[in-house]
C-alpha positions in Angstrom: -25.0 12.5 26.2 -26.8 10.5 23.5 -24.2 11.6 20.9 -21.3 10.4 23.1 -23.1 7.2 23.8 -23.7 6.6 20.1 -20.1 7.4 19.3 -18.9 5.0 22.0 -21.1 2.2 20.6 -19.9 2.8 17.1 -16.2 2.8 18.2 -16.8 -0.4 20.1 -18.4 -2.0 17.0 -15.6 -1.0 14.7 -13.0 -2.4 17.1 -14.9 -5.6 17.8 -15.6 -6.2 14.1 -12.1 -5.2 12.9 -10.0 -7.1 15.5 -10.2 -10.6 14.0 -9.7 -9.2 10.4 -6.7 -7.2 11.5 -5.3 -10.4 13.2 -5.6 -12.2 9.8 -3.9 -9.2 8.1 -1.0 -9.3 10.6 -0.6 -13.1 10.0 -0.7 -12.6 6.2 1.8 -9.7 6.1 3.8 -10.3 9.3 3.6 -6.5 10.0 2.0 -4.6 12.8 -1.6 -3.2 12.2 -3.3 -0.3 13.8 -7.0 0.6 13.8 -7.7 4.3 14.4 -10.3 7.0 14.1 -10.6 10.7 14.3 -11.5 11.6 17.9 -12.6 15.3 17.7 -9.6 17.0 16.2 -7.1 14.2 16.7 -6.5 10.8 15.2 -6.2 8.2 17.9 -5.2 4.5 18.0 -8.2 2.3 18.9 -6.5 -1.1 18.5 -3.0 -2.4 17.8 -2.0 -5.9 16.8 1.8 -6.6 16.8 3.5 -8.9 14.3 5.7 -11.8 15.4 8.8 -9.9 14.2 11.5 -9.3 16.7 11.3 -5.6 16.0 8.3 -4.0 17.6 6.6 -0.7 16.7 6.4 1.8 19.6 2.8 2.8 19.7 0.0 2.5 22.3 -3.8 2.2 22.0 -5.2 5.5 23.0 -2.2 7.4 21.6 -3.0 10.6 19.7 -1.3 11.2 16.4 -0.6 14.4 14.5 -2.8 15.1 11.6 0.0 15.4 9.0 2.7 12.9 9.8 1.1 9.5 9.8 -0.4 7.4 7.1 -3.4 6.6 9.3 -4.0 10.3 10.0 -3.9 11.1 6.3 -6.2 8.2 5.5 -8.7 9.5 8.1 -8.7 13.1 6.8 -8.4 12.9 3.0 -12.2 13.5 2.6 -12.1 16.8 4.6 -12.8 20.0 2.7 -10.1 22.7 2.6 -12.2 24.7 5.1 -12.4 21.8 7.5 -8.6 21.2 7.2 -7.9 24.9 7.7 -10.0 24.7 10.9 -8.0 21.7 12.2 -4.6 23.1 11.1 -4.9 26.9 11.2 -1.1 27.5 10.6 0.6 27.1 7.2 3.8 25.7 8.7 3.4 22.3 10.4 5.4 20.7 13.2 8.5 18.9 11.9 9.3 15.5 13.5 11.8 14.2 11.0 13.5 15.5 7.7 10.7 13.6 5.9 7.7 15.3 7.7 5.4 17.3 5.4 6.4 20.9 6.3 3.3 22.9 5.2 -0.4 22.7 5.0 -0.2 23.4 1.2 2.1 20.4 0.8 -0.3 18.3 2.9 -3.3 19.4 0.8 -1.4 18.3 -2.4 -0.7 14.9 -0.8 -4.4 14.5 0.2 -5.4 15.1 -3.4 -3.2 12.2 -4.4 -4.7 10.0 -1.6 -8.2 10.8 -3.0 -7.1 9.3 -6.3 -5.4 6.2 -5.0 -7.4 5.5 -1.8 -4.4 4.9 0.3 -1.8 6.9 2.3 1.8 6.5 3.1 3.9 7.5 6.1 7.4 7.7 4.7 9.3 8.1 7.9 7.4 11.3 8.5 6.6 10.8 12.2 9.6 8.6 13.2 12.7 7.8 11.3 12.9 4.2 10.2 9.1 3.7 10.3 7.0 3.2 7.1 3.3 2.7 6.9 0.5 2.2 4.4 -3.0 3.1 5.5 -6.6 3.0 4.2 -10.0 4.2 5.4 -13.0 2.2 6.6 -16.2 3.6 5.2 -19.7 3.7 6.5 -22.8 3.0 4.4 -22.7 6.5 3.0 -19.1 6.2 1.9 -17.9 8.5 4.8 -14.7 7.6 6.6 -15.4 6.3 10.1 -12.0 4.7 10.9 -8.8 3.6 9.2 -6.3 0.8 9.2 -2.5 1.0 8.9 0.1 -1.6 8.2 3.3 -0.5 9.8 6.9 -1.7 9.9 10.5 -0.6 9.8 11.5 0.6 6.3 13.3 -2.6 5.3 10.2 -4.6 6.1 8.1 -2.6 3.6 10.3 -2.1 0.5 8.6 -0.7 -2.6 8.5 -4.3 -4.0 6.0 -5.2 -1.3 3.7 -2.1 -1.7 1.4 -3.7 -4.2 0.9 -6.9 -2.1 0.3 -4.8 1.1 -2.1 -2.4 -0.6 -4.1 -5.4 -2.0 -4.4 -7.2 1.3 -5.1 -3.9 3.2 -7.9 -2.9 0.7 -9.5 -6.4 1.1 -9.4 -6.1 4.9 -10.9 -2.6 5.0 -13.6 -3.6 2.6 -14.5 -6.6 4.7 -14.6 -4.5 7.9 -16.9 -2.0 6.1 -19.2 -4.7 4.9 -19.4 -6.4 8.3 -20.2 -3.2 10.1 -23.3 -2.6 7.9 -24.6 -6.1 7.2 
């Protein structure tokens, strides 16, 4: 019971600390932002702030995500060892949601290696056609991932020419959230 209580308090703190900073990020980029964490074996949305765009992203707080087809999921799991990933995804072949979905655990492991180098993850229409996302983790004081933030839009809202700007703003927001959690 103590562990569940402690986890609930940490989740509440992450959400309460992150919400205002995510609102700022939404206003800067005019894209939808999600806050998520790994809840047992599943990534889950903890918070969502919609942009003012006419196009809305279909997602719901509390929604569980697949481990391999969202940027947020990949940002949450890239520190896992191969053994931990094998436990979470015991099969080599992964569920296919779109033609862009990562099809195998081997391909996912290769992508996670790249995310370890860059510090950010993409969802290139892997879960839903037409949806693109860039995501980064939020770290605790020991540099372990405790949550993640994604910036999401339809593909024409996030062309490659905007990636650098979004990554910069997202990195700043995630670093601020991490610092505020452990001040």
